[in-house]
Structures are given as C-alpha cells and as structure tokens.
C-alpha positions in Angstrom: 58.2 -66.2 132.9 57.5 -67.8 129.9 60.0 -66.4 128.6 62.7 -68.2 130.6 61.5 -71.1 130.1 61.4 -70.9 126.2 64.9 -69.7 126.8 65.7 -72.5 129.1 64.5 -74.9 126.5 66.2 -73.1 123.5 69.4 -73.5 125.2 69.2 -76.6 126.0 69.2 -77.7 122.3 72.0 -75.0 121.6 73.9 -77.2 124.1 73.1 -80.3 122.2 74.6 -79.1 119.2 77.5 -77.8 121.1 78.1 -81.7 122.2 78.0 -82.5 118.8 80.4 -80.2 117.7 82.8 -81.1 120.4 82.5 -84.9 119.8 83.2 -84.3 116.0 86.7 -83.4 117.2 87.1 -85.3 120.3 86.0 -88.4 117.9 88.2 -87.4 115.3 85.7 -87.0 112.4 86.7 -83.8 112.4 89.6 -81.9 112.7 90.1 -79.0 115.0 91.8 -76.7 111.7 88.0 -77.2 110.0 86.6 -74.5 112.7 88.2 -71.4 110.5 86.6 -72.6 107.1 83.7 -73.2 109.0 83.9 -69.6 110.8 84.8 -68.2 107.6 81.5 -69.6 105.8 79.6 -68.3 108.8 80.9 -64.7 108.4 80.4 -64.3 105.2 77.7 -66.6 103.3 75.5 -67.8 106.2 74.7 -64.7 108.8 75.1 -62.3 105.7 72.3 -64.2 104.1 70.3 -64.6 107.3 70.4 -60.9 108.0 69.3 -60.2 104.6 65.9 -62.3 104.8 65.2 -60.8 108.1 64.8 -57.4 106.4 62.6 -59.4 103.3 59.0 -59.0 105.3 56.0 -56.7 104.4 57.1 -52.7 105.2 55.5 -51.5 108.9 55.8 -48.1 110.1 56.0 -49.1 113.8 58.8 -52.1 113.0 60.9 -48.9 111.3 60.4 -47.2 114.5 61.6 -50.1 116.8 64.1 -50.8 114.4 65.6 -47.2 114.8 64.7 -47.3 118.9 66.6 -50.3 118.5 70.0 -48.7 117.1 70.0 -46.2 119.7 69.2 -48.7 122.5 72.6 -50.4 121.3 74.3 -47.8 120.8 74.1 -46.4 124.6 74.5 -50.4 125.7 77.9 -50.7 124.1 79.1 -47.8 125.3 77.6 -48.5 129.0 79.4 -51.8 128.7 83.0 -50.6 127.6 82.7 -47.6 130.5 81.8 -50.5 133.2 84.5 -51.7 132.0 87.1 -49.3 132.2 85.6 -48.4 135.9 86.4 -51.6 137.3 89.8 -52.3 135.4 91.5 -49.3 136.6 93.2 -50.9 139.3 95.3 -53.0 136.5 95.1 -50.3 133.9 99.2 -50.5 133.3 99.4 -54.7 133.3 100.2 -56.7 130.3 96.9 -58.5 129.8 94.7 -55.7 130.8 93.6 -54.6 126.4 92.8 -58.1 126.0 90.9 -58.5 129.2 88.7 -55.3 128.6 88.0 -56.6 125.0 86.7 -59.9 125.9 84.5 -58.2 128.5 83.4 -55.3 126.4 82.2 -57.5 123.2 79.5 -60.1 123.4 79.4 -63.2 121.2 76.4 -61.4 119.6 75.9 -63.7 116.1 77.2 -66.9 116.9 75.3 -67.3 120.4 72.8 -64.6 120.1 71.0 -64.4 116.7 70.0 -68.4 117.1 68.7 -67.8 120.5 66.9 -64.2 119.4 65.8 -65.9 116.1 64.4 -69.1 118.3 62.7 -66.4 120.6 61.4 -63.7 118.7 61.5 -65.1 114.8 62.4 -62.7 111.9 61.4 -59.3 113.5 63.4 -60.0 116.5 66.6 -60.7 113.9 66.3 -57.2 112.2 66.4 -55.6 115.9 69.5 -57.8 116.2 71.1 -56.9 113.4 71.0 -52.9 114.4 72.4 -53.9 117.4 76.0 -56.2 115.7 75.9 -53.0 113.0 77.0 -50.7 116.0 78.8 -53.6 117.4 81.2 -54.3 114.6 81.7 -50.3 114.0 82.7 -49.8 118.0 84.6 -53.3 117.7 86.8 -52.5 114.6 87.5 -49.1 116.2 87.7 -48.9 120.2 88.1 -53.0 120.0 90.9 -52.8 117.6 92.9 -49.8 118.8 92.8 -51.5 122.7 94.1 -54.8 121.6 96.8 -53.4 118.3 97.7 -50.4 120.7 98.0 -48.1 117.7 95.1 -46.7 115.3 95.8 -46.6 111.8 92.6 -44.6 110.0 93.3 -46.5 106.6 93.2 -50.3 109.0 90.1 -49.4 111.0 88.3 -48.2 107.6 88.9 -51.3 105.6 88.0 -53.5 108.6 84.8 -51.7 108.5 83.9 -51.7 105.1 84.9 -55.4 104.3 82.8 -56.6 107.2 79.8 -58.3 105.2 77.4 -58.1 108.1 77.5 -54.4 107.6 76.9 -54.7 103.8 74.0 -57.2 104.9 72.0 -54.5 106.7 72.9 -51.6 104.1 71.2 -54.3 101.2 68.7 -55.5 103.6 67.4 -52.4 105.4 67.3 -50.8 101.9 64.9 -53.5 100.5 62.8 -53.0 103.2 62.3 -49.0 102.8 62.0 -49.3 99.0 59.9 -52.4 99.5 61.3 -54.1 97.0 59.2 -57.2 96.0 62.1 -60.0 96.6 61.2 -63.0 94.0 61.2 -66.6 95.2 64.0 -67.8 93.9 65.7 -65.6 95.5 64.1 -65.7 98.9 63.9 -69.4 99.3 68.2 -69.7 98.9 68.5 -66.8 101.1 66.3 -68.2 103.9 67.7 -72.0 103.6 71.4 -70.7 103.8 70.4 -68.4 106.7 68.9 -71.5 108.3 72.1 -73.0 108.7 73.4 -70.3 111.2 72.1 -71.9 114.6 73.4 -75.8 114.0 76.7 -74.6 112.5 77.6 -71.5 114.7 77.1 -74.3 118.0 78.8 -76.5 116.4 82.1 -74.5 116.2 81.7 -73.2 119.6 81.8 -77.0 120.8 84.9 -77.5 118.6 86.7 -74.4 120.2 86.1 -76.0 123.5 87.1 -79.1 122.6 90.5 -77.7 121.5 90.7 -76.0 124.7 92.1 -77.7 128.0 89.7 -76.5 130.9 92.2 -77.9 133.6 94.9 -75.6 132.9 93.0 -72.9 132.7 90.5 -73.1 136.0 93.9 -71.2 138.2 93.3 -68.3 136.5 92.0 -65.7 137.9 91.6 -63.2 135.6 89.5 -65.3 133.5 86.7 -65.0 136.8 87.3 -61.1 136.5 86.3 -61.1 133.0 83.3 -63.6 133.4 82.0 -61.7 136.1 82.5 -58.5 134.3 81.2 -59.8 131.2 78.5 -61.9 132.5 77.0 -60.2 135.8 78.0 -56.7 136.3 77.4 -55.3 132.4 74.0 -57.4 131.9 72.6 -56.1 135.2 73.4 -52.6 135.1 72.2 -52.8 131.4 68.6 -54.1 132.7 68.6 -51.5 135.7 69.3 -48.5 132.9 66.1 -50.1 131.2 64.0 -50.6 134.0 64.9 -46.6 135.2 64.5 -45.2 131.6 60.8 -47.4 131.3 62.4 -48.3 128.0 59.9 -51.7 126.8 59.4 -53.5 123.4 61.0 -56.6 121.4 63.5 -54.2 120.3 64.9 -53.5 124.1 64.5 -57.1 124.6 66.9 -58.1 122.0 69.5 -56.0 122.7 69.6 -56.9 126.3 69.7 -60.3 125.6 72.4 -60.0 123.2 74.3 -57.8 125.6 74.0 -60.5 128.1 75.7 -63.3 125.4 79.1 -64.3 126.2 82.9 -62.9 125.3 82.9 -62.8 121.4 85.0 -65.8 120.0 86.9 -63.0 118.2 88.7 -62.4 121.5 90.8 -65.3 121.0 91.9 -64.4 117.0 92.8 -61.0 118.1 94.9 -62.5 121.0 97.1 -64.3 118.6 97.3 -61.5 116.1 98.8 -59.3 118.2 100.4 -61.5 120.5 98.5 -61.2 123.7 97.6 -63.8 126.3 96.0 -67.0 123.9 95.3 -69.1 127.0 93.5 -66.1 128.6 91.2 -65.3 125.5 90.6 -68.7 124.7 89.9 -69.0 128.6 87.0 -66.2 128.7 85.3 -67.1 125.9 84.9 -71.1 126.9 84.0 -70.4 130.1 81.7 -68.0 129.8 79.9 -69.6 126.9 79.6 -72.6 129.4 78.3 -70.3 132.0 75.9 -68.5 129.8 73.4 -72.0 129.6 72.9 -70.7 133.2 72.8 -67.3 132.8 70.4 -66.6 129.8 67.6 -68.2 131.2 67.7 -66.2 134.4 68.2 -63.1 132.5 65.4 -64.1 130.5 63.7 -64.8 133.1 64.5 -61.0 134.9 63.6 -59.7 131.4 60.3 -60.5 131.9 60.4 -59.3 135.5 61.6 -55.8 134.1 60.4 -54.9 131.1 57.5 -57.5 131.2 
C-alpha cells in the first residue's frame, strides 16, 4: 500500500510538470517546435548523464546480481509483450495501420515516464536496474520495432541505429566504471548528477507539449486507439504481473521492470509514424491517451505490485 501511495503522489507531481509544458505551449511562452530540441537534449545529454551517475555507487555483489537479473527479466517481459501484441492483433494482420498499432503496444515510454517514477520510488539503485531494461528495450526497438514500422530490414541501418543510441554507450561506460570500481572525482560526479536531475522535469514538460499539440476531440472516435490502450495499459502489464507471481520472482529489480513495462506508449511512436508514412494521428493519439490513462493505472499497478510481490 505504501508504494501505491508514493506512486500516486509522484504521478501527481509528474502531472503538474506535464501541465506546465502544456501551459507553456498554449500560452505561447514556448513554441511547439521546441519539443524536438528538448527531446534531443534529453536523449543525447541528460539521460546518458543520469544513467552513468546511477552506476557511480559503491560496488556490491548483491546489486550486481540484481542487475544481471534485471537484464534477464527485462528480456522476458519485452518478448512477452511482443507475443501478447501479435496474438491479440492476428485478426487485423493485413490492415494498413497494424504495424504502427503493434509498435505502440509493444514499446513503452520507459525513459520519459518510467525513469522519473523509478528514481522517485527506488533512488539510484532503481535507476541502475532501469538502465538494464532500457538497454534490452533499445536493442529490440531498433531491430524488431524498426523492421515492423519500416517494412524492411537493412542490417547496416539497424546496426548503425543501435551503435548510435547514447543510452547504450552510457550503460556500457557506467557498467565498466562500476565493475572496475573506478573512483570518479567529485568534479565529474557533481555535473553528471546536476545534468541527470534535469530528466524528470524536462521529460514531463515535453510530454505536456506533446499533449498541447494534439487534438484530443478529433482522436476520441478512433477505435484503434482504444485497442492500443487496452493492450499496452491493461493486458501486457497484467500478464507480466501474473507471470512473475507464478514464477515467484521478487526483489527491487523485478518491481522496477514491471513498472517500466506498465508505462504508456513510447513517444518515438509518433516520430516513426511520420518517418514511415503511417497514421500520424493514430500514433499521436496512442501516446497522448495512454499517457493520460497512466495517471490512474500506474498507482493501481504499484498497489498490485505490493500485493503480488510484496
């Protein structure tokens, strides 16, 4: 119950930050076009700094064991989400919007929505396990996900996308520092921490800007959005919880990956829809409405988490 209460409070804080981004766009204080620059700043500087900083902790064999477990559990849950999505969308396999619909269901907004929540609930150790999830997530996104929305697989492009993903390099660097027990000077630690601390407010402000730039009233009549929300926000998290319960999986690492898997649709869904000429409104609607629904679902899943794994 305590985790659910903390989650509800944190979601309320995130909601206020989302509203700040929404208000900035609606009042004209910030132009909607700035969202791209803010997103790049987050992707290339802030998230990598936060990930590296999470590894700058005293070496603990137990933490290392939990980190390796987090990599394994993340792989299981992400593949499970993929299987659930394909099973529940078999009837629409040949439809035009199926690729972007499946992408929206499979990939969660782990970095934008998940990291701030995990940091608030579990601190630096939780971010360590979250980085494991995001590493597996990015590998799957730039292989299976990319092939799904592009309709073709170019090994060179896929490899280039993986190798140029900043968070993967930050995980490798952070893990190297952690395993080699490198004593990083305070002169470097402090800037990393200060920059990493920008993740929560900026990511939520970007989410608010995304909502401000959409037309919810136009999207409400699209039934496919409701299908995505049911799969992304209901079926995948509940089946994941049930699987961990059946396997008696416990610990902070398990709690972290479960909450990340319960997050709304990935923000990159909209970008891929634009890039590969899919339904942009469907993609934007999925991101916006799943984000809004997560305000209710994430505290409920935190409560369920305490009941199932507590």
